[in-house]
N, C-alpha and C positions, 0 to 999 in steps of 0.2 A: 566417219571420214573427216568431218570437220574437226573433231577432237584430235584425231591422229595427225592432221596437218599442222596443228599447233606445235607439235613436238618434232617436226621435221628437222633433222640435223643440218647445220650450216657449215660449209667448208671454210676453214681458216688456214692460211699459209703459215709456214714456220717462221718466216720473216716478220709477219704481223705479231706473232706471239712474242718474239724477241723485243719488238718495239714496245708492246704493252708492258712487258717485264721491266724494260729499261725506264719507262716513264714512271712506273710505281717506285722503282729504286730511287730515281731522282727526287720524286716528291717526298719520300721518306727521309732522304738525306737532307733535303731543304728544311723539313719540319724539325728534324733533330738539331740541325745547325742553328735554327731560330730559337729553339728551346735553350740550347747551350749558351747562345749570346745573351738571351734574356736572363738566364741564371747568373752569368758572369756579371752582368750589369747590376743585378740585385745584390750580389755579394760585394761588389765594389762600393755600391752606395751604402750598404749596411756597415761595411768596414770603416768608411769615412765618418758616418754618424757616430758609431761607437768610439772611434778614436777621438773625435771632437769632445764627446762627453767625458772621456777619460782625462783628456788634457785639461778641460775646464775644471774638473774636480780637483786635479792636482794643483793647478794654478791658484784657484780660489782658497784652498786650505793652506797652501804655502804662504800666501799673502796674509792670511789671518795670523799665522804663527810669527811671521816677520814683523807684522804690525805690533803685536803684543810684546815681542822681544825688544823692538826699537823704542817704544814709548814707556817711560817709567810710570806715567800716570795710570797705565793699564796693569801694572804689576800688583794685582790684588788677588786674594784667594778665589773670588768668583770668576775672574778672568783666567785664572790658572785652570779651572775646570773647562772653560771654553777652549783654551789653548790645547788641552789634552784631547778634547773632542776633535779639534782640527787635526791633531797628529793621528788620531785613530782613522779619521776619514781620509787623510793623506795616505795611510798604509793601505786602505781599501783601494785607492786609485793606483797605487804602485804595485802591490802584491797580487791583487785579485782581478781588477778590471781588465788589464791588458791581456792576460791569459784567457779570461772569460770571453773577451771580444774575439780572439783567435778561434776558440772552440765554438762560439756561436756562429761565426761566419762559415767555418769549414764543416761543421757538424760531425767532425771526426777528431778523436783524441790521438795525437801523434807524439806526445812528450813522455810517454812511459808511465809505469806504475808509481815509481818513487815521486816523480813530479806531480802526479795526480794526487797522491796523499798529502804532499806539502800544500798544494793549491787548495784542496778541500778544507784542510785544517786552517789555513790562513783565511779563507772565505768565512767559515763559521765563526772563528775567533774574532776577527776584525769587525764583521757586521754586527755580531752580538755585543761586542764592546761599545760600538757606536750607539746602539740602542740603549744600553745601560748607562752610557754617559748622559743621555737625555734625562734619564731618571735621577741621576745624582745632581744634575743642574737644577731640575725641578725641586728636588728635596732641599737643596741649598737655598733656593729662593723662598720656599715655603717656610723654612725656619727663620729666614731673615725678615719675613713679613709678620709671621704670627708671634715670634719671640725675639723682637728686634734687639732689645737691651741686653738680654743674656747671651743671645747667639753672637752678638758683635764681639764679645769677649772670647768665644770659642772658635770664631771664624778665622782660623789661622792657615798658613800654607801647609803645615804638617797635617791638619785635619783634612784639607783638600787632597793632599797626596794619599792619605789613607782611604778616602772615598774612591779615588782613581784606581788604587791597587785592588780594592774590593771588586770593582767592575771587571778588571782584567782577570782576576782569579775565577770569578763566576763564568766569564766567557770561555776561558781555557777548559774549565771543568765540563762545559757543554760540548766542546769540540773534540775532546780526547777519547771518549768511549768507542767510537767506530774503529779505532786502531786495534782494540782488543779482539775483535772478531773478523778483522780483515783477512781474506784468504788470497795469497799470492797466486796469480794465474800464470800458468806455463805459456799459454798462447799470447800473442800480441794484444795489448790493450787498445781498443778502439773507442771506448767510451769511459767517461769519468763522472761518477755520481755517488751520492751517499746511499748505502744500502737501506732500503725502506722495509725490509723483511722483519726487522726488529721493531715491532709496533710500540713497545714500551719506550724505546729510545726516541722514537719519533714524537711521542707525546711529551716526554721529558724535555727534549730539545726545543720543541715549538712553544711549550708553555714557559720554559725558563728563559727563552730568548725573546719572546714576543708577547704572549697573552698575559702573563703576570706583570711584566713591565708596563704594558698598555693600561691595565686596570689601575696600577699604581700612578701612572701619569695622569689619567683621567681624574682620580681622586685628589691628587695634589693640585692640579691645575684648577679643579673645581673649587677647592678651598682657597686657593690664591685669588681666584676670580671674586669669590664672595668677600674676602678681606679687602680687595682693591675697591670693590663697589662701596663698602662701608666707609673707606677713607675718602672716596670721592664725595659721598653724601655729607660727611662731616666737614670737609674742607670747602664745600660750595657755600657761598654766602646766602643766608636765608632771605626770602622775599619780604618778610615782615621783620620789624624791629629796627635797630640802628644799623646804619652803614658803618663799615670799619674805617671811618675817617674822623680824625680828631686833631685838634691843634691846641697847644698850650703856649701862650706868649707872655713872658715876664720882661718888662722893660723898665729900667731904672737909670736915672742920672744922678750924679752927686747932688745932694741937697734938694732933691725934688721928690714928688710923690710917685710911689711905685704902683703900677697897676698890673694885676694878673687877670688875663682874659682867657676863659676856657670855652671852647666851642665844640659842641657835639651835635652832629647832624644825623638825624634819623629819617624815617620815612615821612614824619610830620614836620621836618625842617625846624626843630626847636633849637634855641641857643640860650646861653646864660652868660652873665658878665658880673664879676666880683672885683671890687677895688680895695686894696690894702695899703695903708700908709707905712712908709719906711723912710729912713733918712739916708744912710751912707751905704747903699748897696748898688752895685753896677753889674747887671746880669741880663743876658738875653738868651732865652731858651725856646727852641721851636721843636716840637715833636709831631710828626705826621705819620699816621699808621696806614697810609695808602700802600706803602711798600709791603706791609703784612698781607694786605688783600692780594697784591700782585703775586707774592710768593705762593699763596694758597691756590691761586688760579693756575700758576705754572705747575705746582705739585699735582693738582687734580688732572691737568692735561697729561702729565707724565704717567699717572696711574691709568688713565684711559688708554694711552698708547701701549703701555705694558700689557694691559688686558687684551688688547687686539693682537699684540705680538704672540701672547700665549696661545690664543686661538689659532693663529696661523701655524705656529710650531706644531701643535697637536694635530691639526688638520692635515698638514703636509706629511707628517710621520705616518698617520693612519692610512692615508691614500697611497703612500709609497709601499708600505710593508704588508698591509692587510691581505691583498690578493695573493701574494706569495705564500704566506703562512696558512691561509685557508686551503690553497691548492696542495701544499706540502702535507697538511694533516689529512686531507680527504683521500689522496691517492692510495695510501696503504690501508685505510679503513674501508673505503668503498671498493669492494671486489668487482662490482659490475661496471664501475666507471672506466672509461677508456682514457689513458693518459695522452696528452697532446704536448709533444716536446716544444713546439713553437710557442704555445701558450706559457709553458714553464719559462722559456727564454725571455718572453716579454715581462712576466712578473718578476723575474730575477733582476733584469735591468731597471725596472721600475723601483725596486728596492735600492739598487746602487745609486739611483738618482737622488735619494735622500742625503747621500754624502756630499752631493753638490749643493743641495738646497740649504743644508744646515749652516754653513759659513755665511751664506747670503742673508739668511733671516737673522742670525745672532749678531752680525756686525752692522747690517744696514739699519737695524732698529735701535742702535746705540749711538748717540751723538759723539761720545768720546772716541768710539771706534772709527766713525766717519772722519773726524778731524785727523786722527792719527794715521788713518789710511791715506788721506789726501796728502799729508806731509810725507809719507813714505813714497808715494807716487812721484811727487815733485822732487824728492831727494834722488830717486832712481833715474828720473828723466834728465834732470839738470846737473846732477853730480853733487858732491858734498860742498 
């Protein structure tokens, strides 16, 4: 009896049932509205952030190009390579990043198959060309340091143009293969991505666009670092031995005795004095080699700064692109791995961020660029 009484039915009116149903409907509607508002807020915030990144990338690279164009002092083969890198990164910010921002925010492709093909091709080509430009800049600096005399004769605008053309040819050769196996879909296209079913292309593209260039960059910058360290050690004054300070004074008056005084100061503060007779000579000569010491100090400081800059360039490049290319290579190979679109978007934009960092590093570490940049800013602000 006690057990059965627990299951005794309770009488509920039809009106109460309607109230319960209405309350559930209201709570579901409220929760859905809250989710929709939160989603809209997230999309709006994301759109603003990605738009600012795109605008900053466009502006910084445009200023680099304008600075090099305006300043004749910067019209050198080495700076031609930097200008070409800025043009490449500018193309990334114009052709790739705006469409990528739209796709990332909406999570749906609405621009059709043709636009998808153009965007993917531009993305692969421009990003690969940007990475390869870092390689040719490193190669140029390596030759300039290790073979300075001979390379100064070969370091011409024509040679720089040839290196730039090579980078673009390689980049295009990596972006073209997907067009040969693309299948036109009859239904509406809602997503746009490179087909990863062709594992050989994935390996070819990732190694050609990132892994091989990265190994080359590490090798080149390693050699540049070693050479820079050697120069710093050679140019630093030794703790033992003579200081690089000397003076030679020859004083003569007509009909008087001429004296030549030579002073050499070392760590033991020694000096010597010689007197020579002469009749009709009038000459005063002073030579001080402290300027040589100062030059060597400045040169050593520049070498140290250049070495630090190389480390920043290489570190920023690896941090920006390594996650993307690891993910891109693992997804088609690892059959048990679950792809995460959100993670892919984060890694993609981290790679795009390198196009914003490049002009900042290459220009802010160069005093000539800084001066020309400030002149350009003053010119734009106050007029000609």
